[in-house]
C-alpha positions in Angstrom: -64.0 -30.6 -8.5 -63.4 -33.5 -11.1 -59.6 -34.1 -10.6 -58.4 -34.5 -14.2 -54.9 -34.7 -15.5 -53.6 -32.6 -18.1 -51.0 -33.7 -19.4 -49.9 -36.9 -18.6 -46.2 -37.7 -17.2 -44.8 -39.5 -20.1 -46.4 -36.8 -21.9 -44.4 -33.8 -19.9 -40.9 -36.2 -19.8 -41.1 -36.6 -23.9 -42.0 -32.8 -24.2 -39.1 -31.4 -21.8 -37.0 -34.6 -23.7 -38.0 -32.7 -27.4 -37.1 -29.1 -25.9 -34.0 -30.0 -23.9 -35.1 -28.7 -21.3 -36.0 -30.1 -17.4 -39.3 -32.2 -16.6 -40.4 -31.3 -13.1 -43.8 -32.9 -11.9 -46.1 -30.5 -10.1 -49.7 -30.3 -9.1 -51.1 -26.9 -8.5 -54.5 -28.3 -6.9 -52.2 -30.3 -4.2 -49.2 -27.9 -4.3 -46.5 -30.7 -4.5 -43.6 -30.4 -5.8 -44.3 -26.5 -7.2 -42.2 -24.7 -4.6 -39.0 -26.9 -5.6 -39.9 -26.7 -9.4 -39.9 -22.9 -8.3 -36.8 -23.0 -6.9 -34.7 -25.4 -9.2 -35.8 -23.1 -11.6 -34.6 -20.2 -11.1 -31.4 -21.9 -9.8 -31.1 -23.1 -13.0 -31.8 -19.2 -14.5 -28.7 -18.0 -12.0 -25.9 -20.8 -13.0 -27.4 -19.9 -17.3 -26.9 -16.3 -16.6 -23.5 -16.8 -14.9 -22.3 -19.0 -17.3 -23.8 -16.1 -19.8 -21.4 -14.1 -18.2 -18.6 -15.9 -18.0 -18.7 -16.6 -21.8 -18.7 -13.2 -22.5 -15.6 -12.0 -20.2 -14.0 -14.7 -22.3 -14.7 -13.3 -25.4 -14.0 -9.7 -24.5 -10.3 -10.9 -22.9 -10.0 -12.7 -26.3 -10.8 -10.1 -28.6 -8.2 -7.6 -26.1 -5.6 -10.1 -26.7 -6.1 -10.2 -30.2 -5.9 -6.2 -30.6 -2.5 -6.1 -28.6 -1.3 -8.7 -30.3 -1.9 -7.1 -33.7 -0.2 -3.6 -31.8 2.7 -5.0 -30.8 3.3 -6.8 -34.5 2.7 -3.4 -36.3 6.2 -1.6 -34.2 9.2 -1.3 -36.7 11.1 -2.4 -33.6 11.2 -3.9 -30.4 11.9 -1.1 -28.4 9.2 1.5 -29.9 
């Protein structure tokens, strides 16, 4: 089997830079960095999901705070 690179390292790095994504050079043929790349990818997905959940929770808390504040401001007196 002939050893031919499908993508050069520079092409891969440039593609990653343009698309604002991580670049990890791997080789399916030798198995080099494949496991590490998959573990890094899983870790990044986990981090992004956690950030998304936290952001959603913050927005919901802000929404509830605004709603509570609005209902409090509509009272006729401070004891109602």
